[in-house]
N, CA, C and O atoms as a Tripos MOL2 file, in Angstrom:
@<TRIPOS>MOLECULE
protein
  320   319    80     0     0
PROTEIN
NO_CHARGES

@<TRIPOS>ATOM
      1 N         104.0990  139.8430  108.4610 N.3       1 UNK1
      2 CA        105.6960  139.0190  108.4340 C.3       1 UNK1
      3 C         105.4240  138.1840  109.4430 C.2       1 UNK1
      4 O         105.8180  137.0280  109.2920 O.2       1 UNK1
      5 N         104.5410  138.5990  110.9840 N.am      2 UNK2
      6 CA        104.6850  137.7220  111.8860 C.3       2 UNK2
      7 C         103.7890  136.5270  111.6210 C.2       2 UNK2
      8 O         103.9640  135.5270  112.3170 O.2       2 UNK2
      9 N         102.9700  136.5260  110.8070 N.am      3 UNK3
     10 CA        101.8330  135.2350  110.2680 C.3       3 UNK3
     11 C         102.6070  134.6620  109.5010 C.2       3 UNK3
     12 O         102.3370  133.5100  109.1610 O.2       3 UNK3
     13 N         103.3820  135.0860  109.1820 N.am      4 UNK4
     14 CA        104.1810  133.8970  108.1870 C.3       4 UNK4
     15 C         105.2830  132.9060  109.1350 C.2       4 UNK4
     16 O         105.4980  131.6960  109.0760 O.2       4 UNK4
     17 N         105.8730  133.9910  110.0300 N.am      5 UNK5
     18 CA        106.5820  133.0410  110.6950 C.3       5 UNK5
     19 C         105.9010  132.2380  111.2880 C.2       5 UNK5
     20 O         106.0640  131.0180  111.2510 O.2       5 UNK5
     21 N         105.1350  132.7780  111.8470 N.am      6 UNK6
     22 CA        104.0990  131.5470  112.7870 C.3       6 UNK6
     23 C         103.7480  130.3990  111.9870 C.2       6 UNK6
     24 O         103.8650  129.2980  112.5250 O.2       6 UNK6
     25 N         103.2550  130.4750  110.5520 N.am      7 UNK7
     26 CA        102.7370  129.7440  109.7720 C.3       7 UNK7
     27 C         104.0000  128.6500  109.7900 C.2       7 UNK7
     28 O         104.1410  127.5610  110.3470 O.2       7 UNK7
     29 N         104.9210  129.5180  108.8450 N.am      8 UNK8
     30 CA        106.3470  128.2490  109.0700 C.3       8 UNK8
     31 C         106.3070  127.2040  110.1340 C.2       8 UNK8
     32 O         106.1550  125.9960  109.9560 O.2       8 UNK8
     33 N         106.4790  127.8980  111.3800 N.am      9 UNK9
     34 CA        106.5290  127.2000  112.5970 C.3       9 UNK9
     35 C         105.0410  126.1200  112.6640 C.2       9 UNK9
     36 O         105.1040  124.9470  113.0320 O.2       9 UNK9
     37 N         104.2760  126.5310  112.4040 N.am     10 UNK10
     38 CA        103.1160  125.2760  111.7720 C.3      10 UNK10
     39 C         103.5250  124.3530  111.2010 C.2      10 UNK10
     40 O         103.5650  123.1750  111.5580 O.2      10 UNK10
     41 N         103.9150  124.9180  110.1050 N.am     11 UNK11
     42 CA        104.2480  123.9610  109.1010 C.3      11 UNK11
     43 C         105.5010  122.6150  109.5490 C.2      11 UNK11
     44 O         105.3340  121.4000  109.4480 O.2      11 UNK11
     45 N         106.4210  123.1720  109.9240 N.am     12 UNK12
     46 CA        107.6790  122.5530  110.2240 C.3      12 UNK12
     47 C         107.3400  121.7680  111.8920 C.2      12 UNK12
     48 O         108.1880  121.1350  112.5200 O.2      12 UNK12
     49 N         105.9630  122.0040  112.3360 N.am     13 UNK13
     50 CA        105.7620  120.7770  113.5960 C.3      13 UNK13
     51 C         104.7520  119.7530  112.9000 C.2      13 UNK13
     52 O         104.2290  118.7820  113.4450 O.2      13 UNK13
     53 N         104.5570  120.2630  111.3120 N.am     14 UNK14
     54 CA        103.5750  119.2500  110.9120 C.3      14 UNK14
     55 C         104.8560  118.4300  110.1750 C.2      14 UNK14
     56 O         105.0040  117.2150  110.3070 O.2      14 UNK14
     57 N         105.5320  119.0710  109.5790 N.am     15 UNK15
     58 CA        106.8390  118.3390  109.2040 C.3      15 UNK15
     59 C         107.0650  116.8820  110.0940 C.2      15 UNK15
     60 O         106.8740  115.6880  109.8620 O.2      15 UNK15
     61 N         107.6420  117.7800  111.3740 N.am     16 UNK16
     62 CA        108.1120  116.5660  112.2710 C.3      16 UNK16
     63 C         106.9570  115.7090  112.5000 C.2      16 UNK16
     64 O         107.2690  114.5400  112.7230 O.2      16 UNK16
     65 N         106.0490  115.8940  112.5060 N.am     17 UNK17
     66 CA        104.8230  114.6590  112.8510 C.3      17 UNK17
     67 C         105.2090  113.6090  111.5190 C.2      17 UNK17
     68 O         105.5930  112.4400  111.5610 O.2      17 UNK17
     69 N         105.0140  114.2800  110.6210 N.am     18 UNK18
     70 CA        105.2260  113.5560  109.4000 C.3      18 UNK18
     71 C         106.1770  112.7410  109.4770 C.2      18 UNK18
     72 O         106.0050  111.5250  109.3870 O.2      18 UNK18
     73 N         107.5000  113.3870  109.6840 N.am     19 UNK19
     74 CA        108.8220  112.4850  109.9670 C.3      19 UNK19
     75 C         108.3880  111.4890  111.0350 C.2      19 UNK19
     76 O         108.2780  110.3210  110.6590 O.2      19 UNK19
     77 N         108.1380  111.7560  112.2370 N.am     20 UNK20
     78 CA        108.0090  110.7530  113.4090 C.3      20 UNK20
     79 C         107.1940  109.5350  112.7730 C.2      20 UNK20
     80 O         107.5140  108.3940  113.1080 O.2      20 UNK20
     81 N         106.0810  109.7520  111.8060 N.am     21 UNK21
     82 CA        105.2600  108.1920  111.1380 C.3      21 UNK21
     83 C         105.8650  107.6880  110.3590 C.2      21 UNK21
     84 O         105.7010  106.4810  110.1840 O.2      21 UNK21
     85 N         106.7740  108.3900  109.6080 N.am     22 UNK22
     86 CA        107.4650  108.0720  108.2420 C.3      22 UNK22
     87 C         109.0020  106.8930  109.1060 C.2      22 UNK22
     88 O         109.3100  105.7470  108.7800 O.2      22 UNK22
     89 N         109.6370  107.7810  110.2210 N.am     23 UNK23
     90 CA        110.5730  106.6410  111.3690 C.3      23 UNK23
     91 C         109.3470  105.1690  111.9150 C.2      23 UNK23
     92 O         109.7140  104.0550  111.5390 O.2      23 UNK23
     93 N         108.6350  105.2030  112.3530 N.am     24 UNK24
     94 CA        107.9680  104.3360  112.7040 C.3      24 UNK24
     95 C         107.2160  102.9560  111.7750 C.2      24 UNK24
     96 O         106.9610  101.8010  112.1150 O.2      24 UNK24
     97 N         107.0020  103.7710  110.3630 N.am     25 UNK25
     98 CA        106.6610  102.9020  109.6000 C.3      25 UNK25
     99 C         108.0860  102.0900  108.9830 C.2      25 UNK25
    100 O         108.0830  100.8830  108.7380 O.2      25 UNK25
    101 N         109.5680  103.1910  108.7370 N.am     26 UNK26
    102 CA        110.0690  102.1940  108.4630 C.3      26 UNK26
    103 C         110.9100  101.2090  109.4050 C.2      26 UNK26
    104 O         111.5550  100.2730  108.9330 O.2      26 UNK26
    105 N         110.8540  101.4770  110.7010 N.am     27 UNK27
    106 CA        111.1630  100.7290  111.6150 C.3      27 UNK27
    107 C         110.3750   99.1120  111.6390 C.2      27 UNK27
    108 O         110.9030   98.0500  111.9710 O.2      27 UNK27
    109 N         108.7070   99.3850  111.0890 N.am     28 UNK28
    110 CA        107.7990   98.2500  110.7960 C.3      28 UNK28
    111 C         108.9340   97.5590  109.5290 C.2      28 UNK28
    112 O         109.5300   96.4840  109.5950 O.2      28 UNK28
    113 N         108.9600   98.2400  108.7850 N.am     29 UNK29
    114 CA        109.0950   97.8000  107.4740 C.3      29 UNK29
    115 C         110.6130   97.0430  107.3830 C.2      29 UNK29
    116 O         110.8290   96.1450  106.5690 O.2      29 UNK29
    117 N         111.8020   97.6260  108.5020 N.am     30 UNK30
    118 CA        113.0480   96.5980  109.0470 C.3      30 UNK30
    119 C         112.3580   95.4040  109.5890 C.2      30 UNK30
    120 O         112.3730   94.4620  108.7970 O.2      30 UNK30
    121 N         111.6090   95.1170  110.9940 N.am     31 UNK31
    122 CA        111.3430   94.2850  111.3960 C.3      31 UNK31
    123 C         111.0360   93.3460  109.7410 C.2      31 UNK31
    124 O         111.8690   92.5520  109.3050 O.2      31 UNK31
    125 N         110.1250   93.5550  109.2450 N.am     32 UNK32
    126 CA        109.3930   92.6710  108.2870 C.3      32 UNK32
    127 C         110.5160   92.2550  107.4910 C.2      32 UNK32
    128 O         110.4840   91.1030  107.0590 O.2      32 UNK32
    129 N         111.4510   92.9450  107.2320 N.am     33 UNK33
    130 CA        112.7000   92.6140  106.0810 C.3      33 UNK33
    131 C         113.5360   91.4900  107.5590 C.2      33 UNK33
    132 O         114.0560   90.4290  107.2130 O.2      33 UNK33
    133 N         113.5490   91.7920  108.7010 N.am     34 UNK34
    134 CA        114.0740   90.8320  109.3750 C.3      34 UNK34
    135 C         113.8130   89.5660  109.2310 C.2      34 UNK34
    136 O         114.6070   88.6570  108.9900 O.2      34 UNK34
    137 N         112.2520   89.5020  109.4420 N.am     35 UNK35
    138 CA        112.0830   88.0770  109.4000 C.3      35 UNK35
    139 C         111.7990   87.4110  108.4190 C.2      35 UNK35
    140 O         111.7580   86.1820  108.4800 O.2      35 UNK35
    141 N         111.4120   88.4420  106.7360 N.am     36 UNK36
    142 CA        111.9640   87.5400  105.2090 C.3      36 UNK36
    143 C         113.6060   87.1450  105.4730 C.2      36 UNK36
    144 O         114.0530   86.0550  105.1160 O.2      36 UNK36
    145 N         114.3140   88.0270  106.0460 N.am     37 UNK37
    146 CA        115.7400   87.3120  106.1380 C.3      37 UNK37
    147 C         115.6570   86.0390  106.6000 C.2      37 UNK37
    148 O         115.9470   85.1120  105.8440 O.2      37 UNK37
    149 N         115.2240   85.7910  107.9880 N.am     38 UNK38
    150 CA        114.8770   84.2270  108.7790 C.3      38 UNK38
    151 C         114.8120   83.6120  107.8280 C.2      38 UNK38
    152 O         115.7540   82.9670  107.3680 O.2      38 UNK38
    153 N         113.0410   83.7300  107.0570 N.am     39 UNK39
    154 CA        112.8930   83.0790  106.0900 C.3      39 UNK39
    155 C         113.5090   82.6550  104.8700 C.2      39 UNK39
    156 O         113.1000   81.7180  104.1850 O.2      39 UNK39
    157 N         114.5880   83.4300  104.5950 N.am     40 UNK40
    158 CA        114.7300   83.2670  103.3070 C.3      40 UNK40
    159 C         116.2010   82.0270  103.4900 C.2      40 UNK40
    160 O         116.5970   81.1340  102.7400 O.2      40 UNK40
    161 N         116.8120   82.6450  105.1880 N.am     41 UNK41
    162 CA        118.2850   81.7680  105.1090 C.3      41 UNK41
    163 C         117.6010   80.0880  105.7310 C.2      41 UNK41
    164 O         118.2560   79.0570  105.5740 O.2      41 UNK41
    165 N         116.4120   80.0970  106.3260 N.am     42 UNK42
    166 CA        115.7940   78.8830  106.4670 C.3      42 UNK42
    167 C         115.7130   78.0350  105.3400 C.2      42 UNK42
    168 O         115.9850   76.8350  105.3660 O.2      42 UNK42
    169 N         115.3010   78.7260  104.2640 N.am     43 UNK43
    170 CA        114.8140   77.9170  102.8180 C.3      43 UNK43
    171 C         116.0710   77.7550  102.2460 C.2      43 UNK43
    172 O         116.2720   76.7400  101.5800 O.2      43 UNK43
    173 N         116.9050   78.5350  102.3820 N.am     44 UNK44
    174 CA        118.3190   78.4200  101.7020 C.3      44 UNK44
    175 C         118.5390   79.2040  100.1870 C.2      44 UNK44
    176 O         119.2140   78.8350   99.2260 O.2      44 UNK44
    177 N         117.6610   80.4830  100.3700 N.am     45 UNK45
    178 CA        117.2800   81.5190   99.0920 C.3      45 UNK45
    179 C         118.2650   82.8610   99.4650 C.2      45 UNK45
    180 O         118.3020   83.2160  100.6440 O.2      45 UNK45
    181 N         118.8530   83.4090   98.7120 N.am     46 UNK46
    182 CA        119.8220   84.2670   98.1830 C.3      46 UNK46
    183 C         119.0720   85.6210   98.9360 C.2      46 UNK46
    184 O         117.9110   85.8650   98.6080 O.2      46 UNK46
    185 N         119.6490   86.3610   99.7940 N.am     47 UNK47
    186 CA        119.5130   87.5440  100.7630 C.3      47 UNK47
    187 C         118.7430   88.6110   99.1910 C.2      47 UNK47
    188 O         117.6910   89.1560   99.5240 O.2      47 UNK47
    189 N         119.0190   88.7980   98.2050 N.am     48 UNK48
    190 CA        119.1280   89.7380   97.5710 C.3      48 UNK48
    191 C         118.7450   89.0940   96.0570 C.2      48 UNK48
    192 O         119.3960   88.3520   95.3210 O.2      48 UNK48
    193 N         117.0480   89.8610   95.8720 N.am     49 UNK49
    194 CA        115.8250   89.4270   94.9150 C.3      49 UNK49
    195 C         115.6750   90.3870   93.9550 C.2      49 UNK49
    196 O         114.5800   90.9320   93.8140 O.2      49 UNK49
    197 N         117.0060   90.7940   92.9910 N.am     50 UNK50
    198 CA        116.6960   91.7620   92.0790 C.3      50 UNK50
    199 C         115.3410   91.9870   91.6410 C.2      50 UNK50
    200 O         114.6850   92.9670   91.9950 O.2      50 UNK50
    201 N         114.9050   91.0520   90.8460 N.am     51 UNK51
    202 CA        113.4420   91.8370   90.2580 C.3      51 UNK51
    203 C         112.5520   92.2120   91.5680 C.2      51 UNK51
    204 O         111.9830   93.2840   91.3590 O.2      51 UNK51
    205 N         112.3010   91.7730   92.6250 N.am     52 UNK52
    206 CA        111.8710   92.3670   93.6430 C.3      52 UNK52
    207 C         112.1190   93.7680   94.2410 C.2      52 UNK52
    208 O         111.4360   94.5780   94.8680 O.2      52 UNK52
    209 N         113.1610   93.7210   93.8620 N.am     53 UNK53
    210 CA        113.9290   95.1030   94.2600 C.3      53 UNK53
    211 C         113.6280   96.1260   92.8890 C.2      53 UNK53
    212 O         113.4970   97.3330   93.0920 O.2      53 UNK53
    213 N         113.5210   95.5470   91.4240 N.am     54 UNK54
    214 CA        113.3800   96.5330   90.8230 C.3      54 UNK54
    215 C         112.1590   96.3660   90.3340 C.2      54 UNK54
    216 O         111.9540   96.6990   89.1670 O.2      54 UNK54
    217 N         110.9620   95.7430   91.2380 N.am     55 UNK55
    218 CA        109.4850   95.9860   91.0770 C.3      55 UNK55
    219 C         108.9020   97.3870   92.1610 C.2      55 UNK55
    220 O         107.9860   98.2000   92.0430 O.2      55 UNK55
    221 N         110.0240   97.1300   93.2740 N.am     56 UNK56
    222 CA        109.6150   98.1880   94.4610 C.3      56 UNK56
    223 C         109.8930   99.2390   93.9300 C.2      56 UNK56
    224 O         108.9380  100.0140   93.9040 O.2      56 UNK56
    225 N         111.1730   99.7590   93.3070 N.am     57 UNK57
    226 CA        112.0130  100.8740   92.7980 C.3      57 UNK57
    227 C         110.9270  101.3780   91.4600 C.2      57 UNK57
    228 O         110.9530  102.5820   91.2060 O.2      57 UNK57
    229 N         110.0010  100.5030   90.6280 N.am     58 UNK58
    230 CA        108.9340  101.2750   89.7900 C.3      58 UNK58
    231 C         108.0610  101.5600   90.1030 C.2      58 UNK58
    232 O         107.3280  102.1490   89.3080 O.2      58 UNK58
    233 N         107.6000  101.2970   91.5210 N.am     59 UNK59
    234 CA        106.0870  101.4890   92.2730 C.3      59 UNK59
    235 C         106.4710  102.7830   92.3040 C.2      59 UNK59
    236 O         105.8010  103.6230   91.7040 O.2      59 UNK59
    237 N         108.1540  103.2970   93.3460 N.am     60 UNK60
    238 CA        108.1800  104.5830   93.5810 C.3      60 UNK60
    239 C         109.2470  105.2370   92.8490 C.2      60 UNK60
    240 O         110.4260  105.4890   93.0940 O.2      60 UNK60
    241 N         108.3720  105.4570   91.7590 N.am     61 UNK61
    242 CA        109.6980  105.8320   90.9690 C.3      61 UNK61
    243 C         110.5600  107.4750   91.0060 C.2      61 UNK61
    244 O         111.5960  107.9590   90.5500 O.2      61 UNK61
    245 N         109.4050  107.9040   91.8410 N.am     62 UNK62
    246 CA        109.4420  109.8880   92.2910 C.3      62 UNK62
    247 C         110.3850  109.9350   92.8780 C.2      62 UNK62
    248 O         111.1240  110.9100   92.7350 O.2      62 UNK62
    249 N         110.9240  108.2320   94.3240 N.am     63 UNK63
    250 CA        111.1050  108.4490   95.5930 C.3      63 UNK63
    251 C         112.3540  107.5140   95.0640 C.2      63 UNK63
    252 O         112.9840  107.0540   96.0160 O.2      63 UNK63
    253 N         112.8230  107.1540   93.8780 N.am     64 UNK64
    254 CA        114.0300  106.1060   93.9980 C.3      64 UNK64
    255 C         114.9720  106.3210   94.7020 C.2      64 UNK64
    256 O         115.1570  105.3830   95.4770 O.2      64 UNK64
    257 N         115.7690  107.2330   94.8230 N.am     65 UNK65
    258 CA        116.7210  107.3520   96.1170 C.3      65 UNK65
    259 C         116.5300  107.1400   96.9600 C.2      65 UNK65
    260 O         117.4070  106.6680   97.6830 O.2      65 UNK65
    261 N         114.9200  107.4120   97.5270 N.am     66 UNK66
    262 CA        115.0740  107.2290   98.9610 C.3      66 UNK66
    263 C         114.7490  105.6020   98.9020 C.2      66 UNK66
    264 O         115.2790  104.8610   99.7300 O.2      66 UNK66
    265 N         114.0050  105.1660   98.0560 N.am     67 UNK67
    266 CA        114.2340  103.4640   98.2680 C.3      67 UNK67
    267 C         115.2810  102.7560   97.9600 C.2      67 UNK67
    268 O         115.4920  101.5760   98.2380 O.2      67 UNK67
    269 N         115.8760  103.4190   97.4350 N.am     68 UNK68
    270 CA        117.1560  102.5590   97.3790 C.3      68 UNK68
    271 C         117.7060  102.5650   98.2610 C.2      68 UNK68
    272 O         118.3460  101.5530   98.5480 O.2      68 UNK68
    273 N         117.7320  103.8690   99.2480 N.am     69 UNK69
    274 CA        118.5030  103.3090  100.5550 C.3      69 UNK69
    275 C         117.9470  102.8470  101.2130 C.2      69 UNK69
    276 O         118.7770  102.2390  101.8900 O.2      69 UNK69
    277 N         116.8660  102.6060  101.6520 N.am     70 UNK70
    278 CA        115.5360  101.6120  102.5110 C.3      70 UNK70
    279 C         116.1600  100.4420  102.0020 C.2      70 UNK70
    280 O         116.8990   99.8990  102.8230 O.2      70 UNK70
    281 N         116.0710   99.8110  100.7260 N.am     71 UNK71
    282 CA        116.6180   99.0050   99.6600 C.3      71 UNK71
    283 C         117.7930   98.0680  100.6050 C.2      71 UNK71
    284 O         117.7330   96.9300  101.0710 O.2      71 UNK71
    285 N         118.8170   99.0820  100.6330 N.am     72 UNK72
    286 CA        119.8850   98.8190  101.1140 C.3      72 UNK72
    287 C         119.8820   98.6180  102.7390 C.2      72 UNK72
    288 O         120.6200   97.6780  103.0350 O.2      72 UNK72
    289 N         119.4750   99.0200  103.4910 N.am     73 UNK73
    290 CA        118.9890   98.9630  104.8500 C.3      73 UNK73
    291 C         118.2120   97.7150  105.2520 C.2      73 UNK73
    292 O         118.5650   96.8670  106.0720 O.2      73 UNK73
    293 N         117.3220   97.7420  104.6790 N.am     74 UNK74
    294 CA        116.4800   96.3690  104.6020 C.3      74 UNK74
    295 C         117.3950   95.0380  104.5380 C.2      74 UNK74
    296 O         117.1920   94.0730  105.2760 O.2      74 UNK74
    297 N         118.7530   95.1110  103.2630 N.am     75 UNK75
    298 CA        119.7880   94.1920  102.5740 C.3      75 UNK75
    299 C         120.3620   93.8040  104.1710 C.2      75 UNK75
    300 O         120.3770   92.6550  104.6120 O.2      75 UNK75
    301 N         120.7840   94.9140  104.8590 N.am     76 UNK76
    302 CA        121.6040   94.4590  105.5430 C.3      76 UNK76
    303 C         121.1910   93.7540  106.8190 C.2      76 UNK76
    304 O         121.9180   92.9810  107.4430 O.2      76 UNK76
    305 N         119.6360   94.1790  107.2320 N.am     77 UNK77
    306 CA        119.0130   93.7190  108.6570 C.3      77 UNK77
    307 C         118.8140   92.2230  108.3320 C.2      77 UNK77
    308 O         118.5310   91.2680  109.0550 O.2      77 UNK77
    309 N         119.0010   92.3080  107.2920 N.am     78 UNK78
    310 CA        118.5400   90.5000  106.7510 C.3      78 UNK78
    311 C         120.1350   89.2010  106.5800 C.2      78 UNK78
    312 O         120.4340   88.0130  106.4560 O.2      78 UNK78
    313 N         120.7370   90.7240  106.7110 N.am     79 UNK79
    314 CA        122.1610   89.5120  106.8520 C.3      79 UNK79
    315 C         122.3210   89.1760  108.7410 C.2      79 UNK79
    316 O         123.0240   88.2810  109.2070 O.2      79 UNK79
    317 N         121.7070   89.8830  109.3340 N.am     80 UNK80
    318 CA        121.8420   89.6620  110.5240 C.3      80 UNK80
    319 C         121.8360   87.8690  111.3150 C.2      80 UNK80
    320 O         121.9790   87.7300  112.5300 O.2      80 UNK80
@<TRIPOS>BOND
     1     1     2 1
     2     2     3 1
     3     3     4 2
     4     3     5 am
     5     5     6 1
     6     6     7 1
     7     7     8 2
     8     7     9 am
     9     9    10 1
    10    10    11 1
    11    11    12 2
    12    11    13 am
    13    13    14 1
    14    14    15 1
    15    15    16 2
    16    15    17 am
    17    17    18 1
    18    18    19 1
    19    19    20 2
    20    19    21 am
    21    21    22 1
    22    22    23 1
    23    23    24 2
    24    23    25 am
    25    25    26 1
    26    26    27 1
    27    27    28 2
    28    27    29 am
    29    29    30 1
    30    30    31 1
    31    31    32 2
    32    31    33 am
    33    33    34 1
    34    34    35 1
    35    35    36 2
    36    35    37 am
    37    37    38 1
    38    38    39 1
    39    39    40 2
    40    39    41 am
    41    41    42 1
    42    42    43 1
    43    43    44 2
    44    43    45 am
    45    45    46 1
    46    46    47 1
    47    47    48 2
    48    47    49 am
    49    49    50 1
    50    50    51 1
    51    51    52 2
    52    51    53 am
    53    53    54 1
    54    54    55 1
    55    55    56 2
    56    55    57 am
    57    57    58 1
    58    58    59 1
    59    59    60 2
    60    59    61 am
    61    61    62 1
    62    62    63 1
    63    63    64 2
    64    63    65 am
    65    65    66 1
    66    66    67 1
    67    67    68 2
    68    67    69 am
    69    69    70 1
    70    70    71 1
    71    71    72 2
    72    71    73 am
    73    73    74 1
    74    74    75 1
    75    75    76 2
    76    75    77 am
    77    77    78 1
    78    78    79 1
    79    79    80 2
    80    79    81 am
    81    81    82 1
    82    82    83 1
    83    83    84 2
    84    83    85 am
    85    85    86 1
    86    86    87 1
    87    87    88 2
    88    87    89 am
    89    89    90 1
    90    90    91 1
    91    91    92 2
    92    91    93 am
    93    93    94 1
    94    94    95 1
    95    95    96 2
    96    95    97 am
    97    97    98 1
    98    98    99 1
    99    99   100 2
   100    99   101 am
   101   101   102 1
   102   102   103 1
   103   103   104 2
   104   103   105 am
   105   105   106 1
   106   106   107 1
   107   107   108 2
   108   107   109 am
   109   109   110 1
   110   110   111 1
   111   111   112 2
   112   111   113 am
   113   113   114 1
   114   114   115 1
   115   115   116 2
   116   115   117 am
   117   117   118 1
   118   118   119 1
   119   119   120 2
   120   119   121 am
   121   121   122 1
   122   122   123 1
   123   123   124 2
   124   123   125 am
   125   125   126 1
   126   126   127 1
   127   127   128 2
   128   127   129 am
   129   129   130 1
   130   130   131 1
   131   131   132 2
   132   131   133 am
   133   133   134 1
   134   134   135 1
   135   135   136 2
   136   135   137 am
   137   137   138 1
   138   138   139 1
   139   139   140 2
   140   139   141 am
   141   141   142 1
   142   142   143 1
   143   143   144 2
   144   143   145 am
   145   145   146 1
   146   146   147 1
   147   147   148 2
   148   147   149 am
   149   149   150 1
   150   150   151 1
   151   151   152 2
   152   151   153 am
   153   153   154 1
   154   154   155 1
   155   155   156 2
   156   155   157 am
   157   157   158 1
   158   158   159 1
   159   159   160 2
   160   159   161 am
   161   161   162 1
   162   162   163 1
   163   163   164 2
   164   163   165 am
   165   165   166 1
   166   166   167 1
   167   167   168 2
   168   167   169 am
   169   169   170 1
   170   170   171 1
   171   171   172 2
   172   171   173 am
   173   173   174 1
   174   174   175 1
   175   175   176 2
   176   175   177 am
   177   177   178 1
   178   178   179 1
   179   179   180 2
   180   179   181 am
   181   181   182 1
   182   182   183 1
   183   183   184 2
   184   183   185 am
   185   185   186 1
   186   186   187 1
   187   187   188 2
   188   187   189 am
   189   189   190 1
   190   190   191 1
   191   191   192 2
   192   191   193 am
   193   193   194 1
   194   194   195 1
   195   195   196 2
   196   195   197 am
   197   197   198 1
   198   198   199 1
   199   199   200 2
   200   199   201 am
   201   201   202 1
   202   202   203 1
   203   203   204 2
   204   203   205 am
   205   205   206 1
   206   206   207 1
   207   207   208 2
   208   207   209 am
   209   209   210 1
   210   210   211 1
   211   211   212 2
   212   211   213 am
   213   213   214 1
   214   214   215 1
   215   215   216 2
   216   215   217 am
   217   217   218 1
   218   218   219 1
   219   219   220 2
   220   219   221 am
   221   221   222 1
   222   222   223 1
   223   223   224 2
   224   223   225 am
   225   225   226 1
   226   226   227 1
   227   227   228 2
   228   227   229 am
   229   229   230 1
   230   230   231 1
   231   231   232 2
   232   231   233 am
   233   233   234 1
   234   234   235 1
   235   235   236 2
   236   235   237 am
   237   237   238 1
   238   238   239 1
   239   239   240 2
   240   239   241 am
   241   241   242 1
   242   242   243 1
   243   243   244 2
   244   243   245 am
   245   245   246 1
   246   246   247 1
   247   247   248 2
   248   247   249 am
   249   249   250 1
   250   250   251 1
   251   251   252 2
   252   251   253 am
   253   253   254 1
   254   254   255 1
   255   255   256 2
   256   255   257 am
   257   257   258 1
   258   258   259 1
   259   259   260 2
   260   259   261 am
   261   261   262 1
   262   262   263 1
   263   263   264 2
   264   263   265 am
   265   265   266 1
   266   266   267 1
   267   267   268 2
   268   267   269 am
   269   269   270 1
   270   270   271 1
   271   271   272 2
   272   271   273 am
   273   273   274 1
   274   274   275 1
   275   275   276 2
   276   275   277 am
   277   277   278 1
   278   278   279 1
   279   279   280 2
   280   279   281 am
   281   281   282 1
   282   282   283 1
   283   283   284 2
   284   283   285 am
   285   285   286 1
   286   286   287 1
   287   287   288 2
   288   287   289 am
   289   289   290 1
   290   290   291 1
   291   291   292 2
   292   291   293 am
   293   293   294 1
   294   294   295 1
   295   295   296 2
   296   295   297 am
   297   297   298 1
   298   298   299 1
   299   299   300 2
   300   299   301 am
   301   301   302 1
   302   302   303 1
   303   303   304 2
   304   303   305 am
   305   305   306 1
   306   306   307 1
   307   307   308 2
   308   307   309 am
   309   309   310 1
   310   310   311 1
   311   311   312 2
   312   311   313 am
   313   313   314 1
   314   314   315 1
   315   315   316 2
   316   315   317 am
   317   317   318 1
   318   318   319 1
   319   319   320 2
@<TRIPOS>SUBSTRUCTURE
     1 UNK1         2 RESIDUE 1 A UNK
     2 UNK2         6 RESIDUE 1 A UNK
     3 UNK3        10 RESIDUE 1 A UNK
     4 UNK4        14 RESIDUE 1 A UNK
     5 UNK5        18 RESIDUE 1 A UNK
     6 UNK6        22 RESIDUE 1 A UNK
     7 UNK7        26 RESIDUE 1 A UNK
     8 UNK8        30 RESIDUE 1 A UNK
     9 UNK9        34 RESIDUE 1 A UNK
    10 UNK10       38 RESIDUE 1 A UNK
    11 UNK11       42 RESIDUE 1 A UNK
    12 UNK12       46 RESIDUE 1 A UNK
    13 UNK13       50 RESIDUE 1 A UNK
    14 UNK14       54 RESIDUE 1 A UNK
    15 UNK15       58 RESIDUE 1 A UNK
    16 UNK16       62 RESIDUE 1 A UNK
    17 UNK17       66 RESIDUE 1 A UNK
    18 UNK18       70 RESIDUE 1 A UNK
    19 UNK19       74 RESIDUE 1 A UNK
    20 UNK20       78 RESIDUE 1 A UNK
    21 UNK21       82 RESIDUE 1 A UNK
    22 UNK22       86 RESIDUE 1 A UNK
    23 UNK23       90 RESIDUE 1 A UNK
    24 UNK24       94 RESIDUE 1 A UNK
    25 UNK25       98 RESIDUE 1 A UNK
    26 UNK26      102 RESIDUE 1 A UNK
    27 UNK27      106 RESIDUE 1 A UNK
    28 UNK28      110 RESIDUE 1 A UNK
    29 UNK29      114 RESIDUE 1 A UNK
    30 UNK30      118 RESIDUE 1 A UNK
    31 UNK31      122 RESIDUE 1 A UNK
    32 UNK32      126 RESIDUE 1 A UNK
    33 UNK33      130 RESIDUE 1 A UNK
    34 UNK34      134 RESIDUE 1 A UNK
    35 UNK35      138 RESIDUE 1 A UNK
    36 UNK36      142 RESIDUE 1 A UNK
    37 UNK37      146 RESIDUE 1 A UNK
    38 UNK38      150 RESIDUE 1 A UNK
    39 UNK39      154 RESIDUE 1 A UNK
    40 UNK40      158 RESIDUE 1 A UNK
    41 UNK41      162 RESIDUE 1 A UNK
    42 UNK42      166 RESIDUE 1 A UNK
    43 UNK43      170 RESIDUE 1 A UNK
    44 UNK44      174 RESIDUE 1 A UNK
    45 UNK45      178 RESIDUE 1 A UNK
    46 UNK46      182 RESIDUE 1 A UNK
    47 UNK47      186 RESIDUE 1 A UNK
    48 UNK48      190 RESIDUE 1 A UNK
    49 UNK49      194 RESIDUE 1 A UNK
    50 UNK50      198 RESIDUE 1 A UNK
    51 UNK51      202 RESIDUE 1 A UNK
    52 UNK52      206 RESIDUE 1 A UNK
    53 UNK53      210 RESIDUE 1 A UNK
    54 UNK54      214 RESIDUE 1 A UNK
    55 UNK55      218 RESIDUE 1 A UNK
    56 UNK56      222 RESIDUE 1 A UNK
    57 UNK57      226 RESIDUE 1 A UNK
    58 UNK58      230 RESIDUE 1 A UNK
    59 UNK59      234 RESIDUE 1 A UNK
    60 UNK60      238 RESIDUE 1 A UNK
    61 UNK61      242 RESIDUE 1 A UNK
    62 UNK62      246 RESIDUE 1 A UNK
    63 UNK63      250 RESIDUE 1 A UNK
    64 UNK64      254 RESIDUE 1 A UNK
    65 UNK65      258 RESIDUE 1 A UNK
    66 UNK66      262 RESIDUE 1 A UNK
    67 UNK67      266 RESIDUE 1 A UNK
    68 UNK68      270 RESIDUE 1 A UNK
    69 UNK69      274 RESIDUE 1 A UNK
    70 UNK70      278 RESIDUE 1 A UNK
    71 UNK71      282 RESIDUE 1 A UNK
    72 UNK72      286 RESIDUE 1 A UNK
    73 UNK73      290 RESIDUE 1 A UNK
    74 UNK74      294 RESIDUE 1 A UNK
    75 UNK75      298 RESIDUE 1 A UNK
    76 UNK76      302 RESIDUE 1 A UNK
    77 UNK77      306 RESIDUE 1 A UNK
    78 UNK78      310 RESIDUE 1 A UNK
    79 UNK79      314 RESIDUE 1 A UNK
    80 UNK80      318 RESIDUE 1 A UNK
C-alpha cells in the first residue's frame, strides 16, 4: 500500500513538471500570437483565419477541445 502511495506522489510530481512545461509553451505561443496580431493589423488582415484554425484543429484531433480553447485565447491576445 505504501509503495503505491509513494508511486502516486512521484507520478503527481511528474505531472506537475509537465504542467509547468505546458504553461511555458502556452505563454510562448501567446507571445507569437500577439506578434501575428500586430502584423495582421498593420497589413489590414482580419484576426480570425478560419482555414488556419481548421489546420491546427485537424493536426490536434485528439486534443480538439483543448486547442479550441487555446485558439480562443490566442484570438483574444491578437485584439490587444
